[in-house]
C-alpha positions as YAML, in Angstrom:
chain: A
units: angstrom
residues:
- id: 1
  name: MET
  ca: [-57.00, 20.99, 54.34]
- id: 2
  name: ARG
  ca: [-53.41, 20.03, 53.73]
- id: 3
  name: LYS
  ca: [-54.22, 18.87, 50.41]
- id: 4
  name: GLU
  ca: [-51.17, 17.80, 48.98]
- id: 5
  name: GLU
  ca: [-50.15, 15.62, 51.25]
- id: 6
  name: PHE
  ca: [-53.10, 14.08, 51.66]
- id: 7
  name: VAL
  ca: [-53.24, 13.35, 48.36]
- id: 8
  name: ARG
  ca: [-49.85, 11.63, 48.35]
- id: 9
  name: TYR
  ca: [-51.11, 9.34, 51.07]
- id: 10
  name: LEU
  ca: [-54.39, 8.22, 49.21]
- id: 11
  name: GLU
  ca: [-51.67, 7.55, 46.29]
- id: 12
  name: GLN
  ca: [-49.97, 5.61, 48.61]
- id: 13
  name: ARG
  ca: [-52.55, 3.24, 49.42]
- id: 14
  name: GLY
  ca: [-53.39, 2.62, 45.33]
- id: 15
  name: SER
  ca: [-56.70, 4.79, 45.04]
- id: 16
  name: SER
  ca: [-57.33, 6.50, 41.97]
- id: 17
  name: PRO
  ca: [-57.53, 9.65, 40.75]
- id: 18
  name: ASP
  ca: [-61.72, 9.73, 40.70]
- id: 19
  name: GLU
  ca: [-61.51, 8.44, 44.49]
- id: 20
  name: ARG
  ca: [-58.72, 10.73, 45.20]
- id: 21
  name: GLU
  ca: [-61.02, 13.39, 43.71]
- id: 22
  name: ALA
  ca: [-63.91, 12.83, 46.00]
- id: 23
  name: ALA
  ca: [-62.41, 12.03, 49.23]
- id: 24
  name: ILE
  ca: [-60.86, 15.66, 49.10]
- id: 25
  name: ALA
  ca: [-64.30, 17.08, 47.94]
- id: 26
  name: ALA
  ca: [-65.48, 15.05, 51.24]
- id: 27
  name: ILE
  ca: [-62.81, 16.50, 53.46]
- id: 28
  name: GLY
  ca: [-63.70, 20.39, 51.69]
- id: 29
  name: GLU
  ca: [-67.42, 19.99, 52.48]
- id: 30
  name: PHE
  ca: [-66.14, 19.23, 56.20]
- id: 31
  name: GLU
  ca: [-64.65, 21.55, 56.46]
- id: 32
  name: GLU
  ca: [-66.50, 24.07, 55.75]
- id: 33
  name: PHE
  ca: [-69.02, 22.77, 58.32]
- id: 34
  name: LEU
  ca: [-66.34, 23.32, 60.91]
- id: 35
  name: LEU
  ca: [-65.76, 26.81, 59.72]
- id: 36
  name: ARG
  ca: [-69.48, 27.40, 60.75]
- id: 37
  name: ARG
  ca: [-68.53, 26.45, 64.40]
- id: 38
  name: SER
  ca: [-65.36, 28.30, 64.42]
- id: 39
  name: GLU
  ca: [-63.17, 24.76, 64.33]
- id: 40
  name: THR
  ca: [-60.63, 23.21, 61.87]
- id: 41
  name: LEU
  ca: [-60.17, 19.92, 60.94]
- id: 42
  name: GLU
  ca: [-57.45, 19.65, 63.38]
- id: 43
  name: SER
  ca: [-59.42, 20.90, 66.47]
- id: 44
  name: ALA
  ca: [-62.40, 19.17, 65.69]
- id: 45
  name: THR
  ca: [-63.98, 17.19, 68.52]
- id: 46
  name: THR
  ca: [-66.30, 14.01, 68.31]
- id: 47
  name: GLU
  ca: [-69.40, 15.92, 68.97]
- id: 48
  name: ALA
  ca: [-68.82, 17.63, 65.72]
- id: 49
  name: ILE
  ca: [-68.09, 14.92, 63.23]
- id: 50
  name: SER
  ca: [-71.21, 13.50, 64.90]
- id: 51
  name: ASP
  ca: [-73.15, 16.67, 64.14]
- id: 52
  name: TYR
  ca: [-71.73, 16.68, 60.87]
- id: 53
  name: VAL
  ca: [-72.17, 12.75, 60.75]
- id: 54
  name: SER
  ca: [-76.03, 12.77, 61.43]
- id: 55
  name: GLU
  ca: [-76.38, 15.67, 58.37]
- id: 56
  name: LEU
  ca: [-74.99, 13.48, 56.16]
- id: 57
  name: ILE
  ca: [-77.32, 10.28, 57.25]
- id: 58
  name: ASP
  ca: [-80.30, 12.90, 56.87]
- id: 59
  name: LYS
  ca: [-78.94, 13.85, 53.19]
- id: 60
  name: GLY
  ca: [-78.45, 10.26, 52.53]
- id: 61
  name: GLN
  ca: [-74.84, 11.37, 51.51]
- id: 62
  name: ASN
  ca: [-73.38, 8.87, 54.20]
- id: 63
  name: SER
  ca: [-71.35, 6.55, 51.73]
- id: 64
  name: ILE
  ca: [-68.64, 4.90, 53.24]
- id: 65
  name: GLU
  ca: [-66.49, 6.30, 50.65]
- id: 66
  name: CYS
  ca: [-66.91, 9.39, 52.21]
- id: 67
  name: LEU
  ca: [-66.31, 8.20, 55.73]
- id: 68
  name: LEU
  ca: [-63.49, 7.13, 55.04]
- id: 69
  name: ALA
  ca: [-61.89, 9.79, 53.68]
- id: 70
  name: LEU
  ca: [-62.71, 11.43, 56.75]
- id: 71
  name: ALA
  ca: [-61.18, 9.03, 58.73]
- id: 72
  name: ARG
  ca: [-58.27, 8.40, 56.48]
- id: 73
  name: TYR
  ca: [-57.52, 12.45, 56.90]
- id: 74
  name: ALA
  ca: [-57.97, 12.59, 60.95]
- id: 75
  name: TYR
  ca: [-55.46, 9.57, 60.78]
- id: 76
  name: LEU
  ca: [-52.92, 11.50, 58.78]
- id: 77
  name: ILE
  ca: [-53.59, 14.95, 60.56]
- id: 78
  name: ASN
  ca: [-53.15, 13.13, 63.70]
- id: 79
  name: ASN
  ca: [-56.87, 13.97, 65.01]
- id: 80
  name: HIS
  ca: [-57.12, 10.78, 67.20]
- id: 81
  name: ALA
  ca: [-60.60, 11.25, 68.56]
- id: 82
  name: LEU
  ca: [-61.81, 11.88, 65.21]
- id: 83
  name: TYR
  ca: [-60.65, 9.15, 63.83]
- id: 84
  name: VAL
  ca: [-61.27, 6.34, 66.53]
- id: 85
  name: TYR
  ca: [-64.66, 7.84, 66.44]
- id: 86
  name: LEU
  ca: [-65.16, 7.49, 62.84]
- id: 87
  name: VAL
  ca: [-64.05, 3.67, 62.66]
- id: 88
  name: GLY
  ca: [-66.34, 3.48, 65.43]
- id: 89
  name: VAL
  ca: [-69.37, 4.50, 63.37]
- id: 90
  name: VAL
  ca: [-67.88, 1.99, 60.09]
- id: 91
  name: GLY
  ca: [-66.49, -0.63, 62.02]
- id: 92
  name: GLY
  ca: [-69.76, -2.84, 62.41]
- id: 93
  name: TYR
  ca: [-70.09, -1.78, 58.65]
- id: 94
  name: THR
  ca: [-69.66, -5.38, 56.83]
- id: 95
  name: VAL
  ca: [-70.41, -7.45, 60.04]
- id: 96
  name: LEU
  ca: [-74.14, -7.77, 59.97]
- id: 97
  name: PRO
  ca: [-74.23, -8.60, 56.29]
- id: 98
  name: SER
  ca: [-71.41, -11.19, 56.36]
- id: 99
  name: LEU
  ca: [-73.49, -13.18, 59.31]
- id: 100
  name: ALA
  ca: [-76.28, -12.75, 57.36]
- id: 101
  name: ALA
  ca: [-74.46, -14.39, 54.39]
- id: 102
  name: ARG
  ca: [-73.17, -17.18, 56.96]
- id: 103
  name: THR
  ca: [-76.10, -17.88, 58.56]
- id: 104
  name: ALA
  ca: [-78.03, -18.95, 54.82]
- id: 105
  name: GLU
  ca: [-74.31, -20.76, 53.94]
- id: 106
  name: ILE
  ca: [-74.70, -22.79, 57.49]
- id: 107
  name: ALA
  ca: [-78.67, -23.08, 58.01]
- id: 108
  name: GLY
  ca: [-80.01, -22.10, 54.89]
- id: 109
  name: GLU
  ca: [-81.57, -19.31, 53.33]
- id: 110
  name: ALA
  ca: [-85.12, -19.94, 54.90]
- id: 111
  name: THR
  ca: [-83.08, -18.86, 58.03]
- id: 112
  name: ARG
  ca: [-81.14, -16.41, 56.74]
- id: 113
  name: ASP
  ca: [-84.33, -14.58, 56.16]
- id: 114
  name: THR
  ca: [-86.58, -15.52, 59.18]
- id: 115
  name: VAL
  ca: [-83.31, -13.67, 61.30]
- id: 116
  name: PHE
  ca: [-82.49, -10.69, 59.13]
- id: 117
  name: ALA
  ca: [-85.64, -9.98, 57.23]
- id: 118
  name: GLY
  ca: [-87.10, -6.47, 58.70]
- id: 119
  name: LEU
  ca: [-84.08, -6.03, 60.93]
- id: 120
  name: LYS
  ca: [-84.10, -2.40, 61.44]
- id: 121
  name: ILE
  ca: [-80.12, -1.66, 61.11]
- id: 122
  name: PRO
  ca: [-79.05, 1.92, 61.73]
- id: 123
  name: PRO
  ca: [-77.87, 3.71, 58.74]
- id: 124
  name: LEU
  ca: [-74.64, 3.97, 57.97]
- id: 125
  name: GLY
  ca: [-72.56, 6.04, 60.20]
- id: 126
  name: SER
  ca: [-75.24, 5.95, 63.16]
- id: 127
  name: ALA
  ca: [-73.63, 6.36, 66.62]
- id: 128
  name: GLN
  ca: [-72.64, 2.78, 68.09]
- id: 129
  name: ASN
  ca: [-75.38, 3.17, 71.18]
- id: 130
  name: ARG
  ca: [-77.90, 2.58, 68.13]
- id: 131
  name: TYR
  ca: [-76.61, -0.55, 67.69]
- id: 132
  name: PRO
  ca: [-77.04, -2.69, 71.04]
- id: 133
  name: GLY
  ca: [-80.90, -3.20, 70.35]
- id: 134
  name: VAL
  ca: [-80.68, -4.21, 66.98]
- id: 135
  name: THR
  ca: [-78.04, -6.74, 67.79]
- id: 136
  name: GLN
  ca: [-79.98, -8.00, 70.78]
- id: 137
  name: GLU
  ca: [-82.79, -8.98, 68.47]
- id: 138
  name: MET
  ca: [-80.67, -10.13, 65.92]
- id: 139
  name: ILE
  ca: [-79.51, -12.91, 68.78]
- id: 140
  name: ASP
  ca: [-82.28, -13.58, 70.00]
- id: 141
  name: ARG
  ca: [-83.92, -14.49, 66.52]
- id: 142
  name: LEU
  ca: [-81.17, -16.38, 65.96]
- id: 143
  name: ARG
  ca: [-81.23, -18.45, 68.92]
- id: 144
  name: SER
  ca: [-85.00, -19.00, 68.34]
- id: 145
  name: CYS
  ca: [-83.92, -21.45, 65.40]
- id: 146
  name: LEU
  ca: [-80.66, -23.09, 65.66]
- id: 147
  name: PRO
  ca: [-79.17, -24.20, 68.52]
- id: 148
  name: GLU
  ca: [-76.27, -22.61, 70.20]
- id: 149
  name: GLU
  ca: [-73.47, -24.27, 68.83]
- id: 150
  name: THR
  ca: [-74.88, -23.87, 65.66]
- id: 151
  name: CYS
  ca: [-75.22, -19.85, 65.98]
- id: 152
  name: LYS
  ca: [-71.28, -19.66, 67.78]
- id: 153
  name: ASP
  ca: [-70.38, -21.26, 64.39]
- id: 154
  name: ILE
  ca: [-72.12, -18.75, 62.81]
- id: 155
  name: LEU
  ca: [-71.08, -15.82, 65.07]
- id: 156
  name: ALA
  ca: [-67.41, -16.82, 65.15]
- id: 157
  name: GLY
  ca: [-66.71, -16.11, 60.88]
- id: 158
  name: ASN
  ca: [-64.73, -13.69, 59.29]
- id: 159
  name: HIS
  ca: [-67.04, -11.10, 60.14]
- id: 160
  name: HIS
  ca: [-64.57, -8.00, 59.17]
- id: 161
  name: GLN
  ca: [-63.11, -9.67, 56.05]
- id: 162
  name: VAL
  ca: [-59.92, -9.20, 57.17]
- id: 163
  name: PRO
  ca: [-57.75, -10.14, 54.23]
- id: 164
  name: VAL
  ca: [-56.16, -13.81, 55.10]
- id: 165
  name: GLU
  ca: [-53.04, -12.86, 53.51]
- id: 166
  name: LYS
  ca: [-52.10, -10.34, 56.18]
- id: 167
  name: PHE
  ca: [-51.03, -13.82, 58.67]
- id: 168
  name: GLU
  ca: [-48.40, -14.98, 56.01]
- id: 169
  name: ALA
  ca: [-45.95, -14.35, 58.13]
- id: 170
  name: TYR
  ca: [-47.23, -16.30, 60.88]
- id: 171
  name: HIS
  ca: [-47.56, -19.47, 59.03]
- id: 172
  name: GLN
  ca: [-43.74, -19.36, 57.88]
- id: 173
  name: ALA
  ca: [-43.02, -19.15, 62.01]
- id: 174
  name: TYR
  ca: [-45.48, -21.83, 62.59]
- id: 175
  name: ARG
  ca: [-43.40, -23.62, 59.55]
- id: 176
  name: GLU
  ca: [-40.05, -23.13, 60.54]
- id: 177
  name: SER
  ca: [-40.81, -23.14, 64.44]
- id: 178
  name: GLY
  ca: [-43.68, -25.18, 65.67]
- id: 179
  name: VAL
  ca: [-46.68, -23.72, 67.52]
- id: 180
  name: ASP
  ca: [-44.23, -21.85, 70.62]
- id: 181
  name: GLY
  ca: [-41.82, -20.40, 68.08]
- id: 182
  name: LEU
  ca: [-44.94, -18.93, 66.33]
- id: 183
  name: LEU
  ca: [-46.61, -17.66, 69.84]
- id: 184
  name: ARG
  ca: [-42.80, -16.09, 70.36]
- id: 185
  name: PHE
  ca: [-42.93, -14.30, 67.03]
- id: 186
  name: ARG
  ca: [-46.30, -12.92, 67.45]
- id: 187
  name: HIS
  ca: [-45.61, -11.68, 70.76]
- id: 188
  name: GLU
  ca: [-42.15, -10.50, 69.86]
- id: 189
  name: SER
  ca: [-43.42, -8.42, 66.26]
- id: 190
  name: LEU
  ca: [-46.24, -7.17, 68.45]
- id: 191
  name: VAL
  ca: [-43.96, -5.46, 70.61]
- id: 192
  name: SER
  ca: [-41.82, -4.39, 68.52]
- id: 193
  name: ASP
  ca: [-44.98, -2.76, 66.22]
- id: 194
  name: LEU
  ca: [-46.68, -0.99, 69.36]
- id: 195
  name: GLN
  ca: [-43.29, 0.76, 70.07]
- id: 196
  name: ALA
  ca: [-42.90, 2.11, 66.65]
- id: 197
  name: HIS
  ca: [-46.24, 3.61, 66.92]
- id: 198
  name: ALA
  ca: [-45.73, 4.89, 70.54]
- id: 199
  name: ARG
  ca: [-42.66, 6.74, 68.87]
- id: 200
  name: ASN
  ca: [-44.56, 8.26, 65.73]
- id: 201
  name: GLY
  ca: [-47.83, 9.20, 67.72]
- id: 202
  name: LYS
  ca: [-49.83, 7.00, 64.73]
- id: 203
  name: PRO
  ca: [-52.68, 4.90, 66.10]
- id: 204
  name: TRP
  ca: [-52.43, 1.11, 66.09]
- id: 205
  name: TYR
  ca: [-55.67, 0.16, 64.43]
- id: 206
  name: GLU
  ca: [-57.86, 2.28, 66.98]
- id: 207
  name: GLN
  ca: [-55.20, 2.08, 69.81]
- id: 208
  name: LYS
  ca: [-53.50, 5.38, 70.94]
- id: 209
  name: ILE
  ca: [-50.54, 3.70, 71.97]
- id: 210
  name: THR
  ca: [-48.48, 5.22, 74.98]
- id: 211
  name: PRO
  ca: [-44.95, 3.68, 76.55]
- id: 212
  name: GLU
  ca: [-47.31, 2.46, 79.54]
- id: 213
  name: VAL
  ca: [-49.32, 0.11, 76.99]
- id: 214
  name: VAL
  ca: [-46.39, -1.22, 75.30]
- id: 215
  name: GLU
  ca: [-44.91, -2.16, 78.67]
- id: 216
  name: PHE
  ca: [-48.40, -3.69, 79.64]
- id: 217
  name: VAL
  ca: [-48.04, -5.93, 76.58]
- id: 218
  name: ARG
  ca: [-44.39, -6.33, 76.98]
- id: 219
  name: ARG
  ca: [-45.47, -8.25, 80.31]
- id: 220
  name: ASN
  ca: [-48.31, -10.08, 79.13]
- id: 221
  name: PRO
  ca: [-47.41, -12.45, 75.71]
- id: 222
  name: GLU
  ca: [-50.86, -13.87, 76.13]
- id: 223
  name: ILE
  ca: [-52.46, -9.99, 74.58]
- id: 224
  name: GLN
  ca: [-53.03, -10.33, 71.65]
- id: 225
  name: ALA
  ca: [-50.42, -13.02, 70.99]
- id: 226
  name: GLY
  ca: [-50.82, -16.05, 73.10]
- id: 227
  name: VAL
  ca: [-50.11, -18.61, 75.47]
- id: 228
  name: ARG
  ca: [-50.02, -22.21, 74.96]
- id: 229
  name: ASP
  ca: [-51.23, -24.71, 77.47]
- id: 230
  name: GLY
  ca: [-51.30, -28.24, 76.18]
- id: 231
  name: ASN
  ca: [-53.19, -28.64, 73.33]
- id: 232
  name: SER
  ca: [-54.75, -25.10, 73.84]
- id: 233
  name: ILE
  ca: [-53.78, -21.51, 73.26]
- id: 234
  name: PHE
  ca: [-55.39, -18.56, 74.88]
- id: 235
  name: VAL
  ca: [-55.31, -15.20, 73.75]
- id: 236
  name: THR
  ca: [-56.53, -11.87, 75.76]
- id: 237
  name: LYS
  ca: [-57.66, -8.92, 73.38]
- id: 238
  name: ILE
  ca: [-55.56, -5.55, 73.66]
- id: 239
  name: PRO
  ca: [-58.50, -3.06, 75.27]
- id: 240
  name: TYR
  ca: [-59.91, -1.43, 72.43]
- id: 241
  name: ALA
  ca: [-59.03, 1.87, 74.86]
- id: 242
  name: PRO
  ca: [-55.42, 0.86, 76.27]
- id: 243
  name: THR
  ca: [-54.61, 3.53, 78.25]
- id: 244
  name: GLU
  ca: [-57.99, 4.70, 79.49]
- id: 245
  name: TYR
  ca: [-58.32, 1.00, 80.56]
- id: 246
  name: LEU
  ca: [-55.19, 0.77, 82.81]
- id: 247
  name: ARG
  ca: [-55.83, 3.93, 84.33]
- id: 248
  name: GLU
  ca: [-59.78, 3.35, 84.96]
- id: 249
  name: THR
  ca: [-60.52, 2.08, 88.49]
- id: 250
  name: ASP
  ca: [-64.97, 2.03, 87.95]
- id: 251
  name: PRO
  ca: [-65.17, -2.14, 86.96]
- id: 252
  name: VAL
  ca: [-68.12, -0.55, 84.30]
- id: 253
  name: LEU
  ca: [-66.11, 1.73, 82.68]
- id: 254
  name: LYS
  ca: [-63.04, -0.14, 82.42]
- id: 255
  name: ARG
  ca: [-64.94, -2.91, 80.48]
- id: 256
  name: TYR
  ca: [-66.52, -0.30, 78.40]
- id: 257
  name: HIS
  ca: [-62.62, 0.54, 77.77]
- id: 258
  name: MET
  ca: [-62.09, -2.92, 77.11]
- id: 259
  name: CYS
  ca: [-64.88, -3.76, 74.70]
- id: 260
  name: HIS
  ca: [-63.97, -3.88, 70.89]
- id: 261
  name: CYS
  ca: [-67.57, -4.21, 69.49]
- id: 262
  name: PRO
  ca: [-69.00, -1.31, 67.67]
- id: 263
  name: LEU
  ca: [-72.53, -3.14, 67.64]
- id: 264
  name: ALA
  ca: [-72.46, -4.43, 71.52]
- id: 265
  name: ARG
  ca: [-69.88, -2.04, 73.67]
- id: 266
  name: ALA
  ca: [-72.30, 0.86, 74.23]
- id: 267
  name: SER
  ca: [-74.38, -1.34, 76.13]
- id: 268
  name: ILE
  ca: [-71.94, -1.71, 78.77]
- id: 269
  name: LEU
  ca: [-72.87, 1.67, 79.56]
- id: 270
  name: ASP
  ca: [-76.97, 0.96, 79.35]
- id: 271
  name: GLU
  ca: [-78.21, -1.28, 81.07]
- id: 272
  name: SER
  ca: [-81.46, -1.07, 79.62]
- id: 273
  name: THR
  ca: [-80.22, -2.50, 76.47]
- id: 274
  name: PRO
  ca: [-77.61, -5.10, 77.28]
- id: 275
  name: VAL
  ca: [-76.74, -7.20, 74.56]
- id: 276
  name: SER
  ca: [-75.79, -11.45, 75.14]
- id: 277
  name: PRO
  ca: [-71.86, -12.61, 75.78]
- id: 278
  name: LEU
  ca: [-72.69, -15.01, 72.85]
- id: 279
  name: PHE
  ca: [-72.31, -12.28, 70.73]
- id: 280
  name: CYS
  ca: [-68.73, -12.37, 71.51]
- id: 281
  name: TYR
  ca: [-68.31, -15.68, 70.06]
- id: 282
  name: CYS
  ca: [-67.97, -12.92, 66.40]
- id: 283
  name: SER
  ca: [-64.91, -11.70, 68.10]
- id: 284
  name: GLY
  ca: [-63.55, -15.03, 69.04]
- id: 285
  name: GLY
  ca: [-64.22, -15.22, 64.76]
- id: 286
  name: TYR
  ca: [-61.58, -12.46, 64.60]
- id: 287
  name: GLU
  ca: [-58.98, -14.04, 67.37]
- id: 288
  name: LYS
  ca: [-59.34, -17.49, 65.46]
- id: 289
  name: LEU
  ca: [-58.69, -16.55, 62.22]
- id: 290
  name: ALA
  ca: [-54.78, -15.97, 62.46]
- id: 291
  name: PHE
  ca: [-54.85, -19.63, 63.90]
- id: 292
  name: ASP
  ca: [-57.18, -20.81, 60.85]
- id: 293
  name: VAL
  ca: [-54.48, -19.76, 58.38]
- id: 294
  name: VAL
  ca: [-51.47, -20.88, 60.30]
- id: 295
  name: PHE
  ca: [-52.82, -24.73, 60.93]
- id: 296
  name: GLY
  ca: [-54.70, -24.61, 57.54]
- id: 297
  name: GLU
  ca: [-57.97, -25.40, 58.93]
- id: 298
  name: PRO
  ca: [-60.88, -23.97, 60.76]
- id: 299
  name: VAL
  ca: [-60.03, -24.38, 64.75]
- id: 300
  name: ARG
  ca: [-62.60, -24.28, 67.28]
- id: 301
  name: VAL
  ca: [-62.61, -21.08, 69.18]
- id: 302
  name: THR
  ca: [-64.33, -20.61, 73.00]
- id: 303
  name: VAL
  ca: [-65.25, -17.72, 74.71]
- id: 304
  name: VAL
  ca: [-63.74, -17.82, 78.48]
- id: 305
  name: ASN
  ca: [-64.02, -14.17, 79.72]
- id: 306
  name: SER
  ca: [-65.98, -11.00, 78.32]
- id: 307
  name: ALA
  ca: [-66.58, -7.65, 79.03]
- id: 308
  name: LEU
  ca: [-70.26, -8.21, 77.65]
- id: 309
  name: ALA
  ca: [-70.48, -10.98, 80.41]
- id: 310
  name: GLY
  ca: [-68.81, -8.79, 83.35]
- id: 311
  name: ASP
  ca: [-65.58, -9.33, 83.12]
- id: 312
  name: LEU
  ca: [-62.77, -7.19, 83.21]
- id: 313
  name: VAL
  ca: [-60.75, -8.96, 80.22]
- id: 314
  name: CYS
  ca: [-61.58, -10.57, 77.05]
- id: 315
  name: ARG
  ca: [-60.13, -13.77, 76.70]
- id: 316
  name: PHE
  ca: [-60.16, -16.67, 74.10]
- id: 317
  name: ARG
  ca: [-59.27, -20.22, 73.85]
- id: 318
  name: ILE
  ca: [-58.15, -21.58, 71.05]
- id: 319
  name: ASP
  ca: [-58.00, -25.69, 70.30]
- id: 320
  name: ILE
  ca: [-54.68, -26.76, 68.44]
- id: 321
  name: PRO
  ca: [-56.18, -29.66, 65.74]
- id: 322
  name: THR
  ca: [-54.87, -32.89, 66.99]
- id: 323
  name: ASP
  ca: [-53.03, -33.49, 63.88]
- id: 324
  name: VAL
  ca: [-50.75, -30.78, 65.23]
- id: 325
  name: GLY
  ca: [-47.81, -31.13, 67.02]
- id: 326
  name: VAL
  ca: [-46.72, -28.79, 69.34]
- id: 327
  name: ARG
  ca: [-42.82, -28.02, 70.08]
...
């Protein structure tokens, strides 16, 4: 274990001494597990981490703190496959509880209880293929209680608990340059950020960035930035696995590489557990959040295309508020 380097990394993240000690212990235990398989932390495969997390679940030791420590160490040592797997199995950690809370806020506690009581949510750390069934059951229950527009409103919240402070630079760009200036700023900043990640080899969120990916985004300002058409902004998500997406020719696998959702993407490969594209309004909530902050009010989002609906892209329309001038 690269202990000293990991401690410095955790210190930079603002962790406490107790948190650092627990994280180091978590990595040490995983390292012992790997040694029994003749593997190292650097060479650990997704099969190894899947087996290990299954053991943690069986022992009741699958805490979010442990899984995040493993993910952060994988990021530090550039084990990209390990990092992406771990982020994938914790990526939906806040989503279902957040959906339950928003259901109560919008439709009342009784509706929340009807939708979420008894829902058999897989244990934290479970593989993504455990989630589509429970995700679809939740959608079916929601639809049985509420009109579709209300369901969309519930789904389109900030369910990944993204700090709104993250978008202050966008707000500033909008105040200085208007909507079109904001979108140029978003695109230029994104390309610059991706170029840096292509150079240093570190993941950009879960994405491995190559020069091929940078050029793909550079040529498509709608990707994760937005293009205005009248009083609407269209945003297309960057693929979850962009290099694989760009090289894939099979449409099913291409859709799988497109989809980001840890609670639904496995359904693309398993026709026996489909997830309604209505759930993509959860992703729409993520995409609209920056514009909620920029415009100082909730904006309306519409899912235009999605991998769950059979499309090769996930694309959203953001409606600019009527009292906002565009330039």
